[in-house]
Biopython code that builds the backbone (N, CA, C, O; Angstrom):
import numpy as np
from Bio.PDB.StructureBuilder import StructureBuilder

atoms = [
    (1, "ARG", "N", (0.839, -1.174, 0.000)),
    (1, "ARG", "CA", (0.000, 0.000, 0.000)),
    (1, "ARG", "C", (0.879, 1.230, 0.000)),
    (1, "ARG", "O", (1.881, 1.300, 0.712)),
    (2, "MET", "N", (0.501, 2.166, -0.782)),
    (2, "MET", "CA", (1.334, 3.353, -0.954)),
    (2, "MET", "C", (0.965, 4.488, -0.010)),
    (2, "MET", "O", (1.763, 5.406, 0.177)),
    (3, "GLU", "N", (-0.209, 4.452, 0.584)),
    (3, "GLU", "CA", (-0.663, 5.542, 1.430)),
    (3, "GLU", "C", (0.050, 5.507, 2.779)),
    (3, "GLU", "O", (0.134, 4.458, 3.418)),
    (4, "LYS", "N", (0.561, 6.659, 3.208)),
    (4, "LYS", "CA", (1.233, 6.742, 4.501)),
    (4, "LYS", "C", (0.207, 6.618, 5.611)),
    (4, "LYS", "O", (-0.884, 7.184, 5.539)),
    (5, "ARG", "N", (0.578, 5.864, 6.646)),
    (5, "ARG", "CA", (-0.316, 5.676, 7.778)),
    (5, "ARG", "C", (0.034, 6.657, 8.869)),
    (5, "ARG", "O", (1.206, 6.962, 9.091)),
    (6, "GLY", "N", (-0.976, 7.147, 9.545)),
    (6, "GLY", "CA", (-0.776, 8.044, 10.672)),
    (6, "GLY", "C", (-0.997, 7.287, 11.968)),
    (6, "GLY", "O", (-2.029, 6.636, 12.137)),
    (7, "LYS", "N", (-0.058, 7.362, 12.872)),
    (7, "LYS", "CA", (-0.232, 6.766, 14.195)),
    (7, "LYS", "C", (-1.215, 7.622, 14.970)),
    (7, "LYS", "O", (-1.150, 8.850, 14.928)),
    (8, "VAL", "N", (-2.111, 6.978, 15.667)),
    (8, "VAL", "CA", (-3.111, 7.694, 16.446)),
    (8, "VAL", "C", (-2.600, 7.781, 17.876)),
    (8, "VAL", "O", (-2.273, 6.763, 18.487)),
    (9, "LEU", "N", (-2.532, 8.997, 18.408)),
    (9, "LEU", "CA", (-1.889, 9.216, 19.694)),
    (9, "LEU", "C", (-2.810, 9.065, 20.896)),
    (9, "LEU", "O", (-2.335, 9.120, 22.031)),
    (10, "THR", "N", (-4.090, 8.879, 20.692)),
    (10, "THR", "CA", (-5.010, 8.702, 21.808)),
    (10, "THR", "C", (-5.542, 7.276, 21.795)),
    (10, "THR", "O", (-5.525, 6.619, 20.754)),
    (11, "PHE", "N", (-6.012, 6.794, 22.936)),
    (11, "PHE", "CA", (-6.646, 5.478, 22.967)),
    (11, "PHE", "C", (-7.975, 5.593, 22.256)),
    (11, "PHE", "O", (-8.886, 6.272, 22.730)),
    (12, "THR", "N", (-8.085, 4.933, 21.127)),
    (12, "THR", "CA", (-9.282, 5.014, 20.306)),
    (12, "THR", "C", (-9.884, 3.616, 20.207)),
    (12, "THR", "O", (-9.376, 2.770, 19.471)),
    (13, "PRO", "N", (-10.976, 3.369, 20.954)),
    (13, "PRO", "CA", (-11.556, 2.028, 20.949)),
    (13, "PRO", "C", (-12.259, 1.694, 19.644)),
    (13, "PRO", "O", (-12.835, 2.557, 18.981)),
    (14, "VAL", "N", (-12.193, 0.397, 19.292)),
    (14, "VAL", "CA", (-12.852, -0.140, 18.107)),
    (14, "VAL", "C", (-13.798, -1.247, 18.582)),
    (14, "VAL", "O", (-13.373, -2.201, 19.234)),
    (15, "TYR", "N", (-15.075, -1.109, 18.248)),
    (15, "TYR", "CA", (-16.096, -2.060, 18.685)),
    (15, "TYR", "C", (-16.667, -2.842, 17.513)),
    (15, "TYR", "O", (-16.787, -2.320, 16.404)),
    (16, "ASP", "N", (-17.019, -4.098, 17.765)),
    (16, "ASP", "CA", (-17.773, -4.915, 16.829)),
    (16, "ASP", "C", (-19.243, -4.606, 17.092)),
    (16, "ASP", "O", (-19.759, -4.939, 18.159)),
    (17, "LEU", "N", (-19.922, -3.977, 16.140)),
    (17, "LEU", "CA", (-21.312, -3.569, 16.346)),
    (17, "LEU", "C", (-22.266, -4.755, 16.472)),
    (17, "LEU", "O", (-23.223, -4.702, 17.245)),
    (18, "ARG", "N", (-22.011, -5.818, 15.719)),
    (18, "ARG", "CA", (-22.914, -6.980, 15.769)),
    (18, "ARG", "C", (-22.841, -7.688, 17.114)),
    (18, "ARG", "O", (-23.869, -8.054, 17.683)),
    (19, "ALA", "N", (-21.632, -7.880, 17.622)),
    (19, "ALA", "CA", (-21.452, -8.582, 18.899)),
    (19, "ALA", "C", (-21.511, -7.629, 20.085)),
    (19, "ALA", "O", (-21.581, -8.063, 21.235)),
    (20, "ASN", "N", (-21.484, -6.334, 19.804)),
    (20, "ASN", "CA", (-21.488, -5.302, 20.841)),
    (20, "ASN", "C", (-20.345, -5.516, 21.843)),
    (20, "ASN", "O", (-20.546, -5.492, 23.057)),
    (21, "THR", "N", (-19.129, -5.726, 21.291)),
    (21, "THR", "CA", (-17.956, -5.968, 22.134)),
    (21, "THR", "C", (-16.790, -5.088, 21.688)),
    (21, "THR", "O", (-16.703, -4.686, 20.528)),
    (22, "LEU", "N", (-15.912, -4.805, 22.620)),
    (22, "LEU", "CA", (-14.678, -4.089, 22.318)),
    (22, "LEU", "C", (-13.716, -5.059, 21.641)),
    (22, "LEU", "O", (-13.385, -6.104, 22.200)),
    (23, "LEU", "N", (-13.269, -4.711, 20.434)),
    (23, "LEU", "CA", (-12.313, -5.553, 19.716)),
    (23, "LEU", "C", (-10.874, -5.172, 20.031)),
    (23, "LEU", "O", (-10.005, -6.038, 20.132)),
    (24, "GLY", "N", (-10.622, -3.882, 20.184)),
    (24, "GLY", "CA", (-9.262, -3.422, 20.417)),
    (24, "GLY", "C", (-9.184, -1.915, 20.308)),
    (24, "GLY", "O", (-10.171, -1.204, 20.496)),
    (25, "TYR", "N", (-7.968, -1.436, 19.995)),
    (25, "TYR", "CA", (-7.708, -0.002, 19.898)),
    (25, "TYR", "C", (-6.939, 0.280, 18.621)),
    (25, "TYR", "O", (-6.142, -0.544, 18.171)),
    (26, "LEU", "N", (-7.181, 1.452, 18.036)),
    (26, "LEU", "CA", (-6.468, 1.826, 16.819)),
    (26, "LEU", "C", (-4.979, 1.985, 17.090)),
    (26, "LEU", "O", (-4.574, 2.552, 18.105)),
    (27, "GLY", "N", (-4.175, 1.477, 16.168)),
    (27, "GLY", "CA", (-2.735, 1.689, 16.213)),
    (27, "GLY", "C", (-2.336, 2.728, 15.187)),
    (27, "GLY", "O", (-1.481, 3.574, 15.448)),
    (28, "ASP", "N", (-2.962, 2.665, 14.008)),
    (28, "ASP", "CA", (-2.773, 3.689, 12.992)),
    (28, "ASP", "C", (-3.990, 3.710, 12.092)),
    (28, "ASP", "O", (-4.862, 2.845, 12.180)),
    (29, "LEU", "N", (-4.037, 4.714, 11.223)),
    (29, "LEU", "CA", (-5.258, 4.979, 10.484)),
    (29, "LEU", "C", (-4.955, 5.649, 9.156)),
    (29, "LEU", "O", (-4.073, 6.504, 9.069)),
    (30, "THR", "N", (-5.691, 5.258, 8.119)),
    (30, "THR", "CA", (-5.701, 5.956, 6.833)),
    (30, "THR", "C", (-7.151, 6.029, 6.375)),
    (30, "THR", "O", (-8.041, 5.511, 7.049)),
    (31, "LEU", "N", (-7.390, 6.658, 5.254)),
    (31, "LEU", "CA", (-8.741, 6.680, 4.692)),
    (31, "LEU", "C", (-9.142, 5.320, 4.137)),
    (31, "LEU", "O", (-10.327, 5.064, 3.924)),
    (32, "LYS", "N", (-8.178, 4.453, 3.903)),
    (32, "LYS", "CA", (-8.461, 3.139, 3.329)),
    (32, "LYS", "C", (-8.531, 2.018, 4.353)),
    (32, "LYS", "O", (-9.049, 0.939, 4.063)),
    (33, "GLY", "N", (-8.009, 2.269, 5.556)),
    (33, "GLY", "CA", (-8.009, 1.203, 6.542)),
    (33, "GLY", "C", (-7.312, 1.603, 7.818)),
    (33, "GLY", "O", (-7.012, 2.775, 8.049)),
    (34, "ALA", "N", (-7.059, 0.599, 8.647)),
    (34, "ALA", "CA", (-6.475, 0.873, 9.957)),
    (34, "ALA", "C", (-5.723, -0.348, 10.460)),
    (34, "ALA", "O", (-5.911, -1.466, 9.981)),
    (35, "LEU", "N", (-4.871, -0.099, 11.437)),
    (35, "LEU", "CA", (-4.237, -1.160, 12.203)),
    (35, "LEU", "C", (-4.888, -1.126, 13.573)),
    (35, "LEU", "O", (-4.934, -0.082, 14.223)),
    (36, "MET", "N", (-5.389, -2.272, 14.009)),
    (36, "MET", "CA", (-5.995, -2.376, 15.327)),
    (36, "MET", "C", (-5.129, -3.285, 16.188)),
    (36, "MET", "O", (-4.615, -4.298, 15.712)),
    (37, "ILE", "N", (-4.970, -2.922, 17.448)),
    (37, "ILE", "CA", (-4.256, -3.747, 18.416)),
    (37, "ILE", "C", (-5.323, -4.451, 19.252)),
    (37, "ILE", "O", (-6.179, -3.802, 19.853)),
    (38, "SER", "N", (-5.264, -5.775, 19.287)),
    (38, "SER", "CA", (-6.299, -6.567, 19.954)),
    (38, "SER", "C", (-5.678, -7.578, 20.911)),
    (38, "SER", "O", (-4.568, -8.056, 20.678)),
    (39, "GLU", "N", (-6.387, -7.900, 21.978)),
    (39, "GLU", "CA", (-5.918, -8.932, 22.912)),
    (39, "GLU", "C", (-6.185, -10.327, 22.382)),
    (39, "GLU", "O", (-5.564, -11.289, 22.833)),
    (40, "ALA", "N", (-7.099, -10.454, 21.430)),
    (40, "ALA", "CA", (-7.459, -11.763, 20.877)),
    (40, "ALA", "C", (-7.307, -11.733, 19.358)),
    (40, "ALA", "O", (-7.448, -10.674, 18.746)),
    (41, "PRO", "N", (-7.023, -12.872, 18.746)),
    (41, "PRO", "CA", (-6.920, -12.898, 17.286)),
    (41, "PRO", "C", (-8.285, -12.661, 16.643)),
    (41, "PRO", "O", (-9.328, -12.970, 17.220)),
    (42, "VAL", "N", (-8.248, -12.103, 15.432)),
    (42, "VAL", "CA", (-9.457, -11.882, 14.653)),
    (42, "VAL", "C", (-9.246, -12.583, 13.315)),
    (42, "VAL", "O", (-8.206, -12.411, 12.679)),
    (43, "GLU", "N", (-10.214, -13.361, 12.893)),
    (43, "GLU", "CA", (-10.086, -14.185, 11.698)),
    (43, "GLU", "C", (-9.910, -13.353, 10.432)),
    (43, "GLU", "O", (-10.736, -12.493, 10.124)),
    (44, "ALA", "N", (-8.827, -13.616, 9.701)),
    (44, "ALA", "CA", (-8.572, -12.922, 8.429)),
    (44, "ALA", "C", (-9.666, -13.276, 7.434)),
    (44, "ALA", "O", (-10.151, -14.407, 7.406)),
    (45, "GLY", "N", (-10.050, -12.300, 6.619)),
    (45, "GLY", "CA", (-11.091, -12.489, 5.625)),
    (45, "GLY", "C", (-12.476, -12.168, 6.144)),
    (45, "GLY", "O", (-13.409, -12.024, 5.353)),
    (46, "ARG", "N", (-12.631, -12.053, 7.425)),
    (46, "ARG", "CA", (-13.923, -11.763, 8.052)),
    (46, "ARG", "C", (-14.326, -10.309, 7.780)),
    (46, "ARG", "O", (-13.476, -9.418, 7.781)),
    (47, "THR", "N", (-15.611, -10.074, 7.550)),
    (47, "THR", "CA", (-16.126, -8.720, 7.375)),
    (47, "THR", "C", (-16.827, -8.310, 8.659)),
    (47, "THR", "O", (-17.650, -9.052, 9.195)),
    (48, "LEU", "N", (-16.494, -7.117, 9.149)),
    (48, "LEU", "CA", (-17.018, -6.632, 10.422)),
    (48, "LEU", "C", (-17.694, -5.277, 10.251)),
    (48, "LEU", "O", (-17.272, -4.456, 9.437)),
    (49, "SER", "N", (-18.738, -5.060, 11.024)),
    (49, "SER", "CA", (-19.325, -3.726, 11.157)),
    (49, "SER", "C", (-18.712, -3.126, 12.407)),
    (49, "SER", "O", (-18.926, -3.619, 13.515)),
    (50, "LEU", "N", (-17.949, -2.060, 12.225)),
    (50, "LEU", "CA", (-17.180, -1.485, 13.325)),
    (50, "LEU", "C", (-17.706, -0.122, 13.741)),
    (50, "LEU", "O", (-18.257, 0.626, 12.933)),
    (51, "ALA", "N", (-17.526, 0.180, 15.008)),
    (51, "ALA", "CA", (-17.721, 1.531, 15.526)),
    (51, "ALA", "C", (-16.374, 1.967, 16.074)),
    (51, "ALA", "O", (-15.771, 1.260, 16.881)),
    (52, "ILE", "N", (-15.905, 3.112, 15.646)),
    (52, "ILE", "CA", (-14.640, 3.673, 16.126)),
    (52, "ILE", "C", (-14.976, 4.950, 16.869)),
    (52, "ILE", "O", (-15.604, 5.855, 16.319)),
    (53, "GLU", "N", (-14.553, 5.020, 18.133)),
    (53, "GLU", "CA", (-14.901, 6.166, 18.974)),
    (53, "GLU", "C", (-13.691, 7.058, 19.193)),
    (53, "GLU", "O", (-12.748, 6.700, 19.898)),
    (54, "PHE", "N", (-13.743, 8.231, 18.569)),
    (54, "PHE", "CA", (-12.689, 9.213, 18.752)),
    (54, "PHE", "C", (-13.034, 10.038, 19.982)),
    (54, "PHE", "O", (-14.131, 10.587, 20.088)),
    (55, "ARG", "N", (-12.104, 10.118, 20.894)),
    (55, "ARG", "CA", (-12.337, 10.752, 22.191)),
    (55, "ARG", "C", (-12.524, 12.260, 22.081)),
    (55, "ARG", "O", (-12.086, 12.904, 21.128)),
    (56, "GLU", "N", (-13.183, 12.784, 23.082)),
    (56, "GLU", "CA", (-13.380, 14.225, 23.205)),
    (56, "GLU", "C", (-12.041, 14.896, 23.489)),
    (56, "GLU", "O", (-11.207, 14.357, 24.215)),
    (57, "THR", "N", (-11.849, 16.065, 22.915)),
    (57, "THR", "CA", (-10.662, 16.869, 23.207)),
    (57, "THR", "C", (-11.136, 18.243, 23.672)),
    (57, "THR", "O", (-12.333, 18.528, 23.674)),
    (58, "SER", "N", (-10.203, 19.079, 24.059)),
    (58, "SER", "CA", (-10.578, 20.428, 24.486)),
    (58, "SER", "C", (-11.155, 21.239, 23.324)),
    (58, "SER", "O", (-11.914, 22.183, 23.542)),
    (59, "GLU", "N", (-10.793, 20.867, 22.078)),
    (59, "GLU", "CA", (-11.290, 21.596, 20.916)),
    (59, "GLU", "C", (-12.535, 20.982, 20.286)),
    (59, "GLU", "O", (-13.311, 21.686, 19.640)),
    (60, "LYS", "N", (-12.737, 19.664, 20.468)),
    (60, "LYS", "CA", (-13.826, 18.992, 19.759)),
    (60, "LYS", "C", (-14.528, 17.993, 20.658)),
    (60, "LYS", "O", (-13.904, 17.379, 21.524)),
    (61, "PRO", "N", (-15.838, 17.831, 20.448)),
    (61, "PRO", "CA", (-16.544, 16.783, 21.186)),
    (61, "PRO", "C", (-16.156, 15.413, 20.637)),
    (61, "PRO", "O", (-15.644, 15.312, 19.523)),
    (62, "GLY", "N", (-16.391, 14.384, 21.398)),
    (62, "GLY", "CA", (-16.124, 13.029, 20.918)),
    (62, "GLY", "C", (-17.061, 12.696, 19.761)),
    (62, "GLY", "O", (-18.149, 13.260, 19.646)),
    (63, "ILE", "N", (-16.630, 11.782, 18.917)),
    (63, "ILE", "CA", (-17.463, 11.383, 17.777)),
    (63, "ILE", "C", (-17.263, 9.897, 17.516)),
    (63, "ILE", "O", (-16.177, 9.353, 17.712)),
    (64, "ARG", "N", (-18.326, 9.262, 17.076)),
    (64, "ARG", "CA", (-18.295, 7.833, 16.767)),
    (64, "ARG", "C", (-18.634, 7.665, 15.297)),
    (64, "ARG", "O", (-19.634, 8.196, 14.815)),
    (65, "ILE", "N", (-17.788, 6.918, 14.585)),
    (65, "ILE", "CA", (-18.109, 6.590, 13.200)),
    (65, "ILE", "C", (-18.354, 5.091, 13.117)),
    (65, "ILE", "O", (-17.821, 4.312, 13.908)),
    (66, "THR", "N", (-19.160, 4.708, 12.156)),
    (66, "THR", "CA", (-19.368, 3.293, 11.879)),
    (66, "THR", "C", (-18.895, 3.021, 10.463)),
    (66, "THR", "O", (-19.106, 3.825, 9.555)),
    (67, "VAL", "N", (-18.252, 1.878, 10.291)),
    (67, "VAL", "CA", (-17.681, 1.539, 8.997)),
    (67, "VAL", "C", (-17.631, 0.016, 8.868)),
    (67, "VAL", "O", (-17.410, -0.696, 9.848)),
    (68, "VAL", "N", (-17.840, -0.468, 7.650)),
    (68, "VAL", "CA", (-17.692, -1.889, 7.355)),
    (68, "VAL", "C", (-16.245, -2.114, 6.928)),
    (68, "VAL", "O", (-15.723, -1.397, 6.075)),
    (69, "ALA", "N", (-15.600, -3.115, 7.528)),
    (69, "ALA", "CA", (-14.189, -3.389, 7.219)),
    (69, "ALA", "C", (-13.956, -4.882, 7.073)),
    (69, "ALA", "O", (-14.619, -5.706, 7.704)),
    (70, "ARG", "N", (-12.994, -5.202, 6.221)),
    (70, "ARG", "CA", (-12.545, -6.590, 6.055)),
    (70, "ARG", "C", (-11.246, -6.763, 6.818)),
    (70, "ARG", "O", (-10.363, -5.908, 6.755)),
    (71, "VAL", "N", (-11.131, -7.866, 7.538)),
    (71, "VAL", "CA", (-9.882, -8.173, 8.232)),
    (71, "VAL", "C", (-8.909, -8.705, 7.173)),
    (71, "VAL", "O", (-9.070, -9.819, 6.676)),
    (72, "ALA", "N", (-7.910, -7.906, 6.838)),
    (72, "ALA", "CA", (-6.947, -8.277, 5.798)),
    (72, "ALA", "C", (-5.933, -9.291, 6.326)),
    (72, "ALA", "O", (-5.521, -10.198, 5.603)),
    (73, "TRP", "N", (-5.533, -9.131, 7.594)),
    (73, "TRP", "CA", (-4.551, -10.030, 8.201)),
    (73, "TRP", "C", (-4.572, -9.859, 9.715)),
    (73, "TRP", "O", (-5.072, -8.865, 10.241)),
    (74, "CYS", "N", (-4.021, -10.848, 10.394)),
    (74, "CYS", "CA", (-3.915, -10.804, 11.854)),
    (74, "CYS", "C", (-2.627, -11.526, 12.236)),
    (74, "CYS", "O", (-2.430, -12.693, 11.898)),
    (75, "LYS", "N", (-1.753, -10.811, 12.947)),
    (75, "LYS", "CA", (-0.461, -11.383, 13.347)),
    (75, "LYS", "C", (-0.204, -11.100, 14.819)),
    (75, "LYS", "O", (-0.472, -10.006, 15.316)),
    (76, "GLN", "N", (0.316, -12.098, 15.496)),
    (76, "GLN", "CA", (0.645, -11.895, 16.898)),
    (76, "GLN", "C", (1.914, -11.062, 17.001)),
    (76, "GLN", "O", (2.869, -11.266, 16.252)),
    (77, "GLU", "N", (1.910, -10.117, 17.943)),
    (77, "GLU", "CA", (3.082, -9.267, 18.145)),
    (77, "GLU", "C", (4.262, -10.107, 18.597)),
    (77, "GLU", "O", (4.106, -11.233, 19.068)),
    (78, "TYR", "N", (5.440, -9.535, 18.443)),
    (78, "TYR", "CA", (6.684, -10.221, 18.776)),
    (78, "TYR", "C", (6.695, -10.733, 20.216)),
    (78, "TYR", "O", (7.091, -11.872, 20.465)),
    (79, "HIS", "N", (6.264, -9.900, 21.161)),
    (79, "HIS", "CA", (6.293, -10.328, 22.559)),
    (79, "HIS", "C", (5.058, -11.142, 22.936)),
    (79, "HIS", "O", (4.887, -11.499, 24.101)),
    (80, "GLN", "N", (4.200, -11.439, 21.967)),
    (80, "GLN", "CA", (3.104, -12.386, 22.067)),
    (80, "GLN", "C", (2.052, -12.064, 23.120)),
    (80, "GLN", "O", (1.481, -12.980, 23.711)),
    (81, "THR", "N", (1.785, -10.796, 23.366)),
    (81, "THR", "CA", (0.711, -10.460, 24.293)),
    (81, "THR", "C", (-0.504, -9.888, 23.572)),
    (81, "THR", "O", (-1.617, -9.962, 24.092)),
    (82, "HIS", "N", (-0.309, -9.318, 22.380)),
    (82, "HIS", "CA", (-1.400, -8.735, 21.626)),
    (82, "HIS", "C", (-1.279, -9.120, 20.155)),
    (82, "HIS", "O", (-0.264, -9.660, 19.714)),
    (83, "TYR", "N", (-2.337, -8.828, 19.414)),
    (83, "TYR", "CA", (-2.371, -9.108, 17.986)),
    (83, "TYR", "C", (-2.491, -7.798, 17.211)),
    (83, "TYR", "O", (-3.226, -6.893, 17.605)),
    (84, "ASN", "N", (-1.766, -7.714, 16.118)),
    (84, "ASN", "CA", (-1.913, -6.609, 15.175)),
    (84, "ASN", "C", (-2.892, -7.078, 14.105)),
    (84, "ASN", "O", (-2.707, -8.139, 13.510)),
    (85, "VAL", "N", (-3.927, -6.291, 13.864)),
    (85, "VAL", "CA", (-4.985, -6.670, 12.932)),
    (85, "VAL", "C", (-5.103, -5.592, 11.859)),
    (85, "VAL", "O", (-5.385, -4.432, 12.158)),
    (86, "GLY", "N", (-4.884, -5.985, 10.612)),
    (86, "GLY", "CA", (-5.019, -5.060, 9.490)),
    (86, "GLY", "C", (-6.462, -5.011, 9.023)),
    (86, "GLY", "O", (-7.039, -6.043, 8.679)),
    (87, "LEU", "N", (-7.049, -3.828, 9.008)),
    (87, "LEU", "CA", (-8.438, -3.631, 8.603)),
    (87, "LEU", "C", (-8.492, -2.835, 7.308)),
    (87, "LEU", "O", (-7.832, -1.805, 7.178)),
    (88, "GLU", "N", (-9.272, -3.310, 6.360)),
    (88, "GLU", "CA", (-9.462, -2.618, 5.087)),
    (88, "GLU", "C", (-10.910, -2.139, 5.030)),
    (88, "GLU", "O", (-11.838, -2.947, 5.007)),
    (89, "PHE", "N", (-11.096, -0.823, 5.008)),
    (89, "PHE", "CA", (-12.453, -0.281, 4.975)),
    (89, "PHE", "C", (-13.119, -0.636, 3.647)),
    (89, "PHE", "O", (-12.530, -0.454, 2.582)),
    (90, "GLN", "N", (-14.344, -1.140, 3.718)),
    (90, "GLN", "CA", (-15.088, -1.538, 2.528)),
    (90, "GLN", "C", (-15.994, -0.428, 2.023)),
    (90, "GLN", "O", (-16.171, -0.256, 0.817)),
    (91, "GLU", "N", (-16.556, 0.309, 2.938)),
    (91, "GLU", "CA", (-17.470, 1.395, 2.588)),
    (91, "GLU", "C", (-17.127, 2.573, 3.485)),
    (91, "GLU", "O", (-17.007, 2.412, 4.699)),
    (92, "ILE", "N", (-16.970, 3.742, 2.909)),
    (92, "ILE", "CA", (-16.712, 4.922, 3.720)),
    (92, "ILE", "C", (-17.496, 6.094, 3.131)),
    (92, "ILE", "O", (-17.288, 6.477, 1.979)),
    (93, "ASN", "N", (-18.391, 6.653, 3.927)),
    (93, "ASN", "CA", (-19.203, 7.756, 3.424)),
    (93, "ASN", "C", (-18.462, 9.082, 3.602)),
    (93, "ASN", "O", (-17.404, 9.139, 4.231)),
    (94, "ASP", "N", (-19.032, 10.137, 3.042)),
    (94, "ASP", "CA", (-18.369, 11.443, 3.067)),
    (94, "ASP", "C", (-18.181, 11.970, 4.488)),
    (94, "ASP", "O", (-17.146, 12.557, 4.805)),
    (95, "GLN", "N", (-19.178, 11.762, 5.339)),
    (95, "GLN", "CA", (-19.077, 12.243, 6.723)),
    (95, "GLN", "C", (-17.924, 11.534, 7.450)),
    (95, "GLN", "O", (-17.127, 12.183, 8.127)),
    (96, "ASN", "N", (-17.836, 10.212, 7.311)),
    (96, "ASN", "CA", (-16.747, 9.468, 7.949)),
    (96, "ASN", "C", (-15.393, 9.881, 7.382)),
    (96, "ASN", "O", (-14.406, 9.967, 8.114)),
    (97, "LYS", "N", (-15.350, 10.135, 6.083)),
    (97, "LYS", "CA", (-14.112, 10.583, 5.451)),
    (97, "LYS", "C", (-13.650, 11.897, 6.065)),
    (97, "LYS", "O", (-12.465, 12.067, 6.351)),
    (98, "LYS", "N", (-14.578, 12.825, 6.268)),
    (98, "LYS", "CA", (-14.234, 14.113, 6.862)),
    (98, "LYS", "C", (-13.721, 13.944, 8.293)),
    (98, "LYS", "O", (-12.765, 14.605, 8.699)),
    (99, "VAL", "N", (-14.357, 13.062, 9.045)),
    (99, "VAL", "CA", (-13.919, 12.815, 10.433)),
    (99, "VAL", "C", (-12.507, 12.230, 10.447)),
    (99, "VAL", "O", (-11.652, 12.683, 11.208)),
    (100, "ILE", "N", (-12.264, 11.225, 9.606)),
    (100, "ILE", "CA", (-10.940, 10.598, 9.566)),
    (100, "ILE", "C", (-9.878, 11.609, 9.134)),
    (100, "ILE", "O", (-8.795, 11.653, 9.717)),
    (101, "GLU", "N", (-10.177, 12.418, 8.119)),
    (101, "GLU", "CA", (-9.221, 13.440, 7.675)),
    (101, "GLU", "C", (-8.901, 14.416, 8.802)),
    (101, "GLU", "O", (-7.743, 14.789, 8.991)),
    (102, "ALA", "N", (-9.918, 14.828, 9.549)),
    (102, "ALA", "CA", (-9.698, 15.757, 10.669)),
    (102, "ALA", "C", (-8.871, 15.106, 11.769)),
    (102, "ALA", "O", (-7.990, 15.746, 12.343)),
    (103, "VAL", "N", (-9.146, 13.842, 12.065)),
    (103, "VAL", "CA", (-8.381, 13.122, 13.089)),
    (103, "VAL", "C", (-6.928, 12.990, 12.658)),
    (103, "VAL", "O", (-6.020, 13.231, 13.453)),
    (104, "LEU", "N", (-6.706, 12.612, 11.420)),
    (104, "LEU", "CA", (-5.335, 12.469, 10.928)),
    (104, "LEU", "C", (-4.576, 13.789, 10.983)),
    (104, "LEU", "O", (-3.401, 13.827, 11.350)),
    (105, "LYS", "N", (-5.245, 14.852, 10.621)),
    (105, "LYS", "CA", (-4.602, 16.162, 10.639)),
    (105, "LYS", "C", (-4.242, 16.581, 12.059)),
    (105, "LYS", "O", (-3.177, 17.152, 12.290)),
    (106, "LYS", "N", (-5.119, 16.301, 12.997)),
    (106, "LYS", "CA", (-4.942, 16.766, 14.375)),
    (106, "LYS", "C", (-4.017, 15.871, 15.205)),
    (106, "LYS", "O", (-3.192, 16.378, 15.965)),
    (107, "PHE", "N", (-4.147, 14.548, 15.068)),
    (107, "PHE", "CA", (-3.516, 13.652, 16.030)),
    (107, "PHE", "C", (-2.374, 12.799, 15.525)),
    (107, "PHE", "O", (-1.677, 12.186, 16.335)),
    (108, "LYS", "N", (-2.153, 12.732, 14.240)),
    (108, "LYS", "CA", (-1.098, 11.829, 13.784)),
    (108, "LYS", "C", (0.280, 12.454, 13.967)),
    (108, "LYS", "O", (0.429, 13.671, 14.077)),
    (109, "PHE", "N", (1.260, 11.595, 13.994)),
    (109, "PHE", "CA", (2.625, 12.077, 13.927)),
    (109, "PHE", "C", (3.305, 11.289, 12.833)),
    (109, "PHE", "O", (2.822, 10.232, 12.426)),
    (110, "THR", "N", (4.403, 11.787, 12.364)),
    (110, "THR", "CA", (5.109, 11.124, 11.283)),
    (110, "THR", "C", (6.506, 10.743, 11.733)),
    (110, "THR", "O", (7.101, 11.399, 12.588)),
    (111, "ARG", "N", (7.011, 9.694, 11.157)),
    (111, "ARG", "CA", (8.374, 9.268, 11.463)),
    (111, "ARG", "C", (9.391, 9.916, 10.515)),
    (111, "ARG", "O", (10.600, 9.726, 10.645)),
    (112, "GLU", "N", (8.865, 10.679, 9.568)),
    (112, "GLU", "CA", (9.754, 11.355, 8.635)),
    (112, "GLU", "C", (10.472, 12.496, 9.315)),
    (112, "GLU", "O", (9.919, 13.159, 10.192)),
    (113, "ARG", "N", (11.691, 12.718, 8.912)),
    (113, "ARG", "CA", (12.448, 13.853, 9.442)),
    (113, "ARG", "C", (12.001, 15.123, 8.746)),
    (113, "ARG", "O", (11.686, 15.099, 7.556)),
    (114, "PRO", "N", (11.971, 16.227, 9.466)),
    (114, "PRO", "CA", (11.608, 17.485, 8.824)),
    (114, "PRO", "C", (12.615, 17.839, 7.725)),
    (114, "PRO", "O", (13.810, 17.577, 7.857)),
    (115, "LYS", "N", (12.117, 18.433, 6.651)),
    (115, "LYS", "CA", (13.010, 18.842, 5.559)),
    (115, "LYS", "C", (13.754, 20.091, 5.995)),
    (115, "LYS", "O", (13.183, 20.989, 6.615)),
    (116, "GLN", "N", (15.036, 20.135, 5.661)),
    (116, "GLN", "CA", (15.858, 21.264, 6.077)),
    (116, "GLN", "C", (16.166, 22.181, 4.939)),
    (116, "GLN", "O", (16.852, 23.186, 5.125)),
]
sb = StructureBuilder()
sb.init_structure("model")
sb.init_model(0)
sb.init_chain("A")
sb.init_seg("    ")
for serial, (resi, resn, name, xyz) in enumerate(atoms, 1):
    if name == "N":
        sb.init_residue(resn, " ", resi, " ")
    sb.init_atom(name, np.array(xyz, "f"), 0.0, 1.0, " ", f" {name:<3s}", serial, name[0])
structure = sb.get_structure()
């Protein structure tokens, strides 16, 4: 994938809407998908209806988006306590796109060095 991912600096919970359970927390985010950190494995190829809750800040109220995503892959972390889960968004409406763009602009950081 060519799109740069933004690390999300706040604890952003990700819920399975059908099971009404917490799946994990966002590790990074793009308009096309996300990395979720989970305590349990999630089956690759599975399609999920997700709710992602962006926390309230001093500048903005909290907001919840819902999105359908496919689990692209699931790998256990090196120290074997959590799983990294690659999510590919299947449907994203204009409102959710605007929310994600605003979150990326406000909260992401980059590993790139500043240009001199």
